[in-house]
KEGU-182578 format. One record per atom (N, C-alpha, C): residue number from 1; atom name; x, y, z. Coordinates in steps of 0.05 Angstrom, whole numbers, plus 5000, padded with zeros to 4 digits. Layout:
<node><n>NUM</n><atom>CA</atom><x>X</x><y>Y</y><z>Z</z></node>
...
end
This chain:
<node><n>1</n><atom>N</atom><x>1930</x><y>5946</y><z>7585</z></node>
<node><n>1</n><atom>CA</atom><x>1931</x><y>5941</y><z>7613</z></node>
<node><n>1</n><atom>C</atom><x>1937</x><y>5912</y><z>7618</z></node>
<node><n>2</n><atom>N</atom><x>1957</x><y>5907</y><z>7634</z></node>
<node><n>2</n><atom>CA</atom><x>1965</x><y>5880</y><z>7640</z></node>
<node><n>2</n><atom>C</atom><x>1945</x><y>5867</y><z>7660</z></node>
<node><n>3</n><atom>N</atom><x>1948</x><y>5841</y><z>7664</z></node>
<node><n>3</n><atom>CA</atom><x>1930</x><y>5827</y><z>7681</z></node>
<node><n>3</n><atom>C</atom><x>1933</x><y>5836</y><z>7710</z></node>
<node><n>4</n><atom>N</atom><x>1958</x><y>5840</y><z>7719</z></node>
<node><n>4</n><atom>CA</atom><x>1962</x><y>5848</y><z>7747</z></node>
<node><n>4</n><atom>C</atom><x>1950</x><y>5876</y><z>7752</z></node>
<node><n>5</n><atom>N</atom><x>1953</x><y>5894</y><z>7732</z></node>
<node><n>5</n><atom>CA</atom><x>1941</x><y>5921</y><z>7735</z></node>
<node><n>5</n><atom>C</atom><x>1911</x><y>5919</y><z>7737</z></node>
<node><n>6</n><atom>N</atom><x>1899</x><y>5902</y><z>7721</z></node>
<node><n>6</n><atom>CA</atom><x>1870</x><y>5899</y><z>7722</z></node>
<node><n>6</n><atom>C</atom><x>1861</x><y>5887</y><z>7748</z></node>
<node><n>7</n><atom>N</atom><x>1876</x><y>5868</y><z>7759</z></node>
<node><n>7</n><atom>CA</atom><x>1869</x><y>5857</y><z>7785</z></node>
<node><n>7</n><atom>C</atom><x>1872</x><y>5877</y><z>7807</z></node>
<node><n>8</n><atom>N</atom><x>1893</x><y>5893</y><z>7807</z></node>
<node><n>8</n><atom>CA</atom><x>1897</x><y>5913</y><z>7828</z></node>
<node><n>8</n><atom>C</atom><x>1874</x><y>5933</y><z>7827</z></node>
<node><n>9</n><atom>N</atom><x>1867</x><y>5943</y><z>7803</z></node>
<node><n>9</n><atom>CA</atom><x>1845</x><y>5962</y><z>7801</z></node>
<node><n>9</n><atom>C</atom><x>1818</x><y>5951</y><z>7809</z></node>
<node><n>10</n><atom>N</atom><x>1813</x><y>5926</y><z>7800</z></node>
<node><n>10</n><atom>CA</atom><x>1788</x><y>5913</y><z>7807</z></node>
<node><n>10</n><atom>C</atom><x>1785</x><y>5908</y><z>7837</z></node>
<node><n>11</n><atom>N</atom><x>1807</x><y>5899</y><z>7849</z></node>
<node><n>11</n><atom>CA</atom><x>1807</x><y>5894</y><z>7878</z></node>
<node><n>11</n><atom>C</atom><x>1803</x><y>5920</y><z>7894</z></node>
<node><n>12</n><atom>N</atom><x>1816</x><y>5941</y><z>7885</z></node>
<node><n>12</n><atom>CA</atom><x>1812</x><y>5967</y><z>7900</z></node>
<node><n>12</n><atom>C</atom><x>1784</x><y>5977</y><z>7897</z></node>
<node><n>13</n><atom>N</atom><x>1772</x><y>5974</y><z>7874</z></node>
<node><n>13</n><atom>CA</atom><x>1744</x><y>5983</y><z>7870</z></node>
<node><n>13</n><atom>C</atom><x>1725</x><y>5966</y><z>7887</z></node>
<node><n>14</n><atom>N</atom><x>1730</x><y>5940</y><z>7888</z></node>
<node><n>14</n><atom>CA</atom><x>1713</x><y>5922</y><z>7904</z></node>
<node><n>14</n><atom>C</atom><x>1716</x><y>5929</y><z>7934</z></node>
<node><n>15</n><atom>N</atom><x>1740</x><y>5936</y><z>7943</z></node>
<node><n>15</n><atom>CA</atom><x>1744</x><y>5944</y><z>7971</z></node>
<node><n>15</n><atom>C</atom><x>1730</x><y>5970</y><z>7977</z></node>
<node><n>16</n><atom>N</atom><x>1729</x><y>5988</y><z>7958</z></node>
<node><n>16</n><atom>CA</atom><x>1715</x><y>6013</y><z>7962</z></node>
<node><n>16</n><atom>C</atom><x>1685</x><y>6008</y><z>7966</z></node>
<node><n>17</n><atom>N</atom><x>1674</x><y>5990</y><z>7950</z></node>
<node><n>17</n><atom>CA</atom><x>1645</x><y>5983</y><z>7952</z></node>
<node><n>17</n><atom>C</atom><x>1640</x><y>5969</y><z>7979</z></node>
<node><n>18</n><atom>N</atom><x>1658</x><y>5951</y><z>7987</z></node>
<node><n>18</n><atom>CA</atom><x>1654</x><y>5937</y><z>8013</z></node>
<node><n>18</n><atom>C</atom><x>1657</x><y>5958</y><z>8035</z></node>
<node><n>19</n><atom>N</atom><x>1675</x><y>5976</y><z>8033</z></node>
<node><n>19</n><atom>CA</atom><x>1679</x><y>5997</y><z>8053</z></node>
<node><n>19</n><atom>C</atom><x>1654</x><y>6015</y><z>8056</z></node>
<node><n>20</n><atom>N</atom><x>1642</x><y>6022</y><z>8033</z></node>
<node><n>20</n><atom>CA</atom><x>1617</x><y>6038</y><z>8034</z></node>
<node><n>20</n><atom>C</atom><x>1595</x><y>6022</y><z>8048</z></node>
<node><n>21</n><atom>N</atom><x>1593</x><y>5997</y><z>8042</z></node>
<node><n>21</n><atom>CA</atom><x>1572</x><y>5980</y><z>8055</z></node>
<node><n>21</n><atom>C</atom><x>1577</x><y>5978</y><z>8085</z></node>
<node><n>22</n><atom>N</atom><x>1602</x><y>5974</y><z>8092</z></node>
<node><n>22</n><atom>CA</atom><x>1609</x><y>5972</y><z>8121</z></node>
<node><n>22</n><atom>C</atom><x>1604</x><y>5999</y><z>8135</z></node>
<node><n>23</n><atom>N</atom><x>1609</x><y>6020</y><z>8121</z></node>
<node><n>23</n><atom>CA</atom><x>1604</x><y>6047</y><z>8133</z></node>
<node><n>23</n><atom>C</atom><x>1574</x><y>6051</y><z>8138</z></node>
<node><n>24</n><atom>N</atom><x>1557</x><y>6042</y><z>8120</z></node>
<node><n>24</n><atom>CA</atom><x>1528</x><y>6046</y><z>8123</z></node>
<node><n>24</n><atom>C</atom><x>1518</x><y>6027</y><z>8145</z></node>
<node><n>25</n><atom>N</atom><x>1530</x><y>6003</y><z>8148</z></node>
<node><n>25</n><atom>CA</atom><x>1520</x><y>5984</y><z>8168</z></node>
<node><n>25</n><atom>C</atom><x>1531</x><y>5989</y><z>8195</z></node>
<node><n>26</n><atom>N</atom><x>1558</x><y>5992</y><z>8197</z></node>
<node><n>26</n><atom>CA</atom><x>1572</x><y>5993</y><z>8223</z></node>
<node><n>26</n><atom>C</atom><x>1584</x><y>6020</y><z>8230</z></node>
<node><n>27</n><atom>N</atom><x>1587</x><y>6038</y><z>8212</z></node>
<node><n>27</n><atom>CA</atom><x>1599</x><y>6063</y><z>8217</z></node>
<node><n>27</n><atom>C</atom><x>1628</x><y>6064</y><z>8205</z></node>
<node><n>28</n><atom>N</atom><x>1639</x><y>6088</y><z>8205</z></node>
<node><n>28</n><atom>CA</atom><x>1665</x><y>6093</y><z>8192</z></node>
<node><n>28</n><atom>C</atom><x>1688</x><y>6080</y><z>8207</z></node>
<node><n>29</n><atom>N</atom><x>1685</x><y>6077</y><z>8233</z></node>
<node><n>29</n><atom>CA</atom><x>1706</x><y>6065</y><z>8249</z></node>
<node><n>29</n><atom>C</atom><x>1713</x><y>6037</y><z>8241</z></node>
<node><n>30</n><atom>N</atom><x>1693</x><y>6021</y><z>8234</z></node>
<node><n>30</n><atom>CA</atom><x>1698</x><y>5993</y><z>8227</z></node>
<node><n>30</n><atom>C</atom><x>1707</x><y>5990</y><z>8198</z></node>
<node><n>31</n><atom>N</atom><x>1703</x><y>6010</y><z>8182</z></node>
<node><n>31</n><atom>CA</atom><x>1710</x><y>6007</y><z>8154</z></node>
<node><n>31</n><atom>C</atom><x>1735</x><y>6023</y><z>8146</z></node>
<node><n>32</n><atom>N</atom><x>1747</x><y>6036</y><z>8166</z></node>
<node><n>32</n><atom>CA</atom><x>1771</x><y>6053</y><z>8160</z></node>
<node><n>32</n><atom>C</atom><x>1794</x><y>6037</y><z>8148</z></node>
<node><n>33</n><atom>N</atom><x>1799</x><y>6013</y><z>8159</z></node>
<node><n>33</n><atom>CA</atom><x>1821</x><y>5997</y><z>8148</z></node>
<node><n>33</n><atom>C</atom><x>1816</x><y>5988</y><z>8120</z></node>
<node><n>34</n><atom>N</atom><x>1791</x><y>5982</y><z>8113</z></node>
<node><n>34</n><atom>CA</atom><x>1784</x><y>5974</y><z>8086</z></node>
<node><n>34</n><atom>C</atom><x>1790</x><y>5997</y><z>8067</z></node>
<node><n>35</n><atom>N</atom><x>1782</x><y>6021</y><z>8074</z></node>
<node><n>35</n><atom>CA</atom><x>1787</x><y>6044</y><z>8057</z></node>
<node><n>35</n><atom>C</atom><x>1817</x><y>6049</y><z>8053</z></node>
<node><n>36</n><atom>N</atom><x>1832</x><y>6047</y><z>8075</z></node>
<node><n>36</n><atom>CA</atom><x>1861</x><y>6051</y><z>8073</z></node>
<node><n>36</n><atom>C</atom><x>1874</x><y>6031</y><z>8055</z></node>
<node><n>37</n><atom>N</atom><x>1866</x><y>6006</y><z>8056</z></node>
<node><n>37</n><atom>CA</atom><x>1877</x><y>5986</y><z>8039</z></node>
<node><n>37</n><atom>C</atom><x>1869</x><y>5991</y><z>8010</z></node>
<node><n>38</n><atom>N</atom><x>1845</x><y>6000</y><z>8005</z></node>
<node><n>38</n><atom>CA</atom><x>1836</x><y>6007</y><z>7978</z></node>
<node><n>38</n><atom>C</atom><x>1853</x><y>6030</y><z>7967</z></node>
<node><n>39</n><atom>N</atom><x>1858</x><y>6051</y><z>7983</z></node>
<node><n>39</n><atom>CA</atom><x>1874</x><y>6074</y><z>7974</z></node>
<node><n>39</n><atom>C</atom><x>1903</x><y>6065</y><z>7969</z></node>
<node><n>40</n><atom>N</atom><x>1914</x><y>6047</y><z>7985</z></node>
<node><n>40</n><atom>CA</atom><x>1941</x><y>6037</y><z>7980</z></node>
<node><n>40</n><atom>C</atom><x>1942</x><y>6022</y><z>7954</z></node>
<node><n>41</n><atom>N</atom><x>1922</x><y>6007</y><z>7947</z></node>
<node><n>41</n><atom>CA</atom><x>1922</x><y>5993</y><z>7922</z></node>
<node><n>41</n><atom>C</atom><x>1919</x><y>6012</y><z>7898</z></node>
<node><n>42</n><atom>N</atom><x>1904</x><y>6034</y><z>7902</z></node>
<node><n>42</n><atom>CA</atom><x>1901</x><y>6054</y><z>7881</z></node>
<node><n>42</n><atom>C</atom><x>1928</x><y>6068</y><z>7876</z></node>
<node><n>43</n><atom>N</atom><x>1942</x><y>6074</y><z>7898</z></node>
<node><n>43</n><atom>CA</atom><x>1969</x><y>6086</y><z>7895</z></node>
<node><n>43</n><atom>C</atom><x>1988</x><y>6067</y><z>7881</z></node>
<node><n>44</n><atom>N</atom><x>1987</x><y>6042</y><z>7887</z></node>
<node><n>44</n><atom>CA</atom><x>2004</x><y>6022</y><z>7874</z></node>
<node><n>44</n><atom>C</atom><x>1998</x><y>6020</y><z>7844</z></node>
<node><n>45</n><atom>N</atom><x>1972</x><y>6021</y><z>7837</z></node>
<node><n>45</n><atom>CA</atom><x>1964</x><y>6020</y><z>7809</z></node>
<node><n>45</n><atom>C</atom><x>1974</x><y>6045</y><z>7795</z></node>
<node><n>46</n><atom>N</atom><x>1971</x><y>6068</y><z>7807</z></node>
<node><n>46</n><atom>CA</atom><x>1981</x><y>6093</y><z>7795</z></node>
<node><n>46</n><atom>C</atom><x>2011</x><y>6092</y><z>7792</z></node>
<node><n>47</n><atom>N</atom><x>2026</x><y>6082</y><z>7811</z></node>
<node><n>47</n><atom>CA</atom><x>2055</x><y>6080</y><z>7809</z></node>
<node><n>47</n><atom>C</atom><x>2063</x><y>6062</y><z>7786</z></node>
<node><n>48</n><atom>N</atom><x>2050</x><y>6039</y><z>7784</z></node>
<node><n>48</n><atom>CA</atom><x>2057</x><y>6021</y><z>7762</z></node>
<node><n>48</n><atom>C</atom><x>2051</x><y>6034</y><z>7734</z></node>
<node><n>49</n><atom>N</atom><x>2029</x><y>6048</y><z>7733</z></node>
<node><n>49</n><atom>CA</atom><x>2021</x><y>6062</y><z>7708</z></node>
<node><n>49</n><atom>C</atom><x>2041</x><y>6084</y><z>7700</z></node>
<node><n>50</n><atom>N</atom><x>2050</x><y>6099</y><z>7720</z></node>
<node><n>50</n><atom>CA</atom><x>2069</x><y>6121</y><z>7715</z></node>
<node><n>50</n><atom>C</atom><x>2096</x><y>6109</y><z>7707</z></node>
<node><n>51</n><atom>N</atom><x>2105</x><y>6087</y><z>7720</z></node>
<node><n>51</n><atom>CA</atom><x>2130</x><y>6075</y><z>7713</z></node>
<node><n>51</n><atom>C</atom><x>2130</x><y>6064</y><z>7685</z></node>
<node><n>52</n><atom>N</atom><x>2107</x><y>6055</y><z>7676</z></node>
<node><n>52</n><atom>CA</atom><x>2104</x><y>6044</y><z>7649</z></node>
<node><n>52</n><atom>C</atom><x>2106</x><y>6067</y><z>7628</z></node>
<node><n>53</n><atom>N</atom><x>2094</x><y>6090</y><z>7634</z></node>
<node><n>53</n><atom>CA</atom><x>2094</x><y>6112</y><z>7616</z></node>
<node><n>53</n><atom>C</atom><x>2121</x><y>6126</y><z>7615</z></node>
<node><n>54</n><atom>N</atom><x>2135</x><y>6128</y><z>7638</z></node>
<node><n>54</n><atom>CA</atom><x>2160</x><y>6142</y><z>7640</z></node>
<node><n>54</n><atom>C</atom><x>2181</x><y>6123</y><z>7652</z></node>
<node><n>55</n><atom>N</atom><x>2193</x><y>6106</y><z>7636</z></node>
<node><n>55</n><atom>CA</atom><x>2213</x><y>6088</y><z>7648</z></node>
<node><n>55</n><atom>C</atom><x>2236</x><y>6103</y><z>7659</z></node>
<node><n>56</n><atom>N</atom><x>2248</x><y>6094</y><z>7681</z></node>
<node><n>56</n><atom>CA</atom><x>2271</x><y>6108</y><z>7692</z></node>
<node><n>56</n><atom>C</atom><x>2295</x><y>6109</y><z>7673</z></node>
<node><n>57</n><atom>N</atom><x>2306</x><y>6132</y><z>7671</z></node>
<node><n>57</n><atom>CA</atom><x>2329</x><y>6136</y><z>7653</z></node>
<node><n>57</n><atom>C</atom><x>2354</x><y>6127</y><z>7666</z></node>
<node><n>58</n><atom>N</atom><x>2372</x><y>6116</y><z>7650</z></node>
<node><n>58</n><atom>CA</atom><x>2398</x><y>6108</y><z>7661</z></node>
<node><n>58</n><atom>C</atom><x>2415</x><y>6133</y><z>7668</z></node>
<node><n>59</n><atom>N</atom><x>2429</x><y>6131</y><z>7689</z></node>
<node><n>59</n><atom>CA</atom><x>2447</x><y>6153</y><z>7697</z></node>
<node><n>59</n><atom>C</atom><x>2471</x><y>6152</y><z>7678</z></node>
<node><n>60</n><atom>N</atom><x>2476</x><y>6174</y><z>7665</z></node>
<node><n>60</n><atom>CA</atom><x>2499</x><y>6174</y><z>7646</z></node>
<node><n>60</n><atom>C</atom><x>2525</x><y>6170</y><z>7661</z></node>
<node><n>61</n><atom>N</atom><x>2542</x><y>6153</y><z>7650</z></node>
<node><n>61</n><atom>CA</atom><x>2568</x><y>6148</y><z>7663</z></node>
<node><n>61</n><atom>C</atom><x>2587</x><y>6172</y><z>7656</z></node>
<node><n>62</n><atom>N</atom><x>2606</x><y>6177</y><z>7674</z></node>
<node><n>62</n><atom>CA</atom><x>2625</x><y>6197</y><z>7668</z></node>
<node><n>62</n><atom>C</atom><x>2642</x><y>6188</y><z>7645</z></node>
<node><n>63</n><atom>N</atom><x>2649</x><y>6208</y><z>7629</z></node>
<node><n>63</n><atom>CA</atom><x>2666</x><y>6200</y><z>7605</z></node>
<node><n>63</n><atom>C</atom><x>2693</x><y>6191</y><z>7614</z></node>
<node><n>64</n><atom>N</atom><x>2704</x><y>6173</y><z>7599</z></node>
<node><n>64</n><atom>CA</atom><x>2731</x><y>6163</y><z>7606</z></node>
<node><n>64</n><atom>C</atom><x>2753</x><y>6175</y><z>7589</z></node>
<node><n>65</n><atom>N</atom><x>2748</x><y>6200</y><z>7581</z></node>
<node><n>65</n><atom>CA</atom><x>2769</x><y>6213</y><z>7565</z></node>
<node><n>65</n><atom>C</atom><x>2792</x><y>6220</y><z>7583</z></node>
<node><n>66</n><atom>N</atom><x>2816</x><y>6217</y><z>7573</z></node>
<node><n>66</n><atom>CA</atom><x>2839</x><y>6224</y><z>7589</z></node>
<node><n>66</n><atom>C</atom><x>2840</x><y>6254</y><z>7594</z></node>
<node><n>67</n><atom>N</atom><x>2849</x><y>6261</y><z>7618</z></node>
<node><n>67</n><atom>CA</atom><x>2850</x><y>6290</y><z>7626</z></node>
<node><n>67</n><atom>C</atom><x>2875</x><y>6302</y><z>7612</z></node>
<node><n>68</n><atom>N</atom><x>2871</x><y>6327</y><z>7605</z></node>
<node><n>68</n><atom>CA</atom><x>2894</x><y>6341</y><z>7593</z></node>
<node><n>68</n><atom>C</atom><x>2912</x><y>6351</y><z>7615</z></node>
<node><n>69</n><atom>N</atom><x>2938</x><y>6347</y><z>7611</z></node>
<node><n>69</n><atom>CA</atom><x>2958</x><y>6357</y><z>7631</z></node>
<node><n>69</n><atom>C</atom><x>2970</x><y>6383</y><z>7620</z></node>
<node><n>70</n><atom>N</atom><x>2973</x><y>6403</y><z>7637</z></node>
<node><n>70</n><atom>CA</atom><x>2984</x><y>6428</y><z>7628</z></node>
<node><n>70</n><atom>C</atom><x>3014</x><y>6428</y><z>7630</z></node>
end
């Protein structure tokens, strides 16, 4: 795991903990944005992990063979 991946995961988990605390103190309305930001970071972490496991394949170029004339 790279440093950026560890930071993204740690920040998202910290935001989830802060969101839970804010939910218990102030209610879900005030912590909704915190939860959404945490979920966005988790999606970003998952996207980076999936791209690392399955790198995008190059699109094969059309062959440059000369066409046969009849």
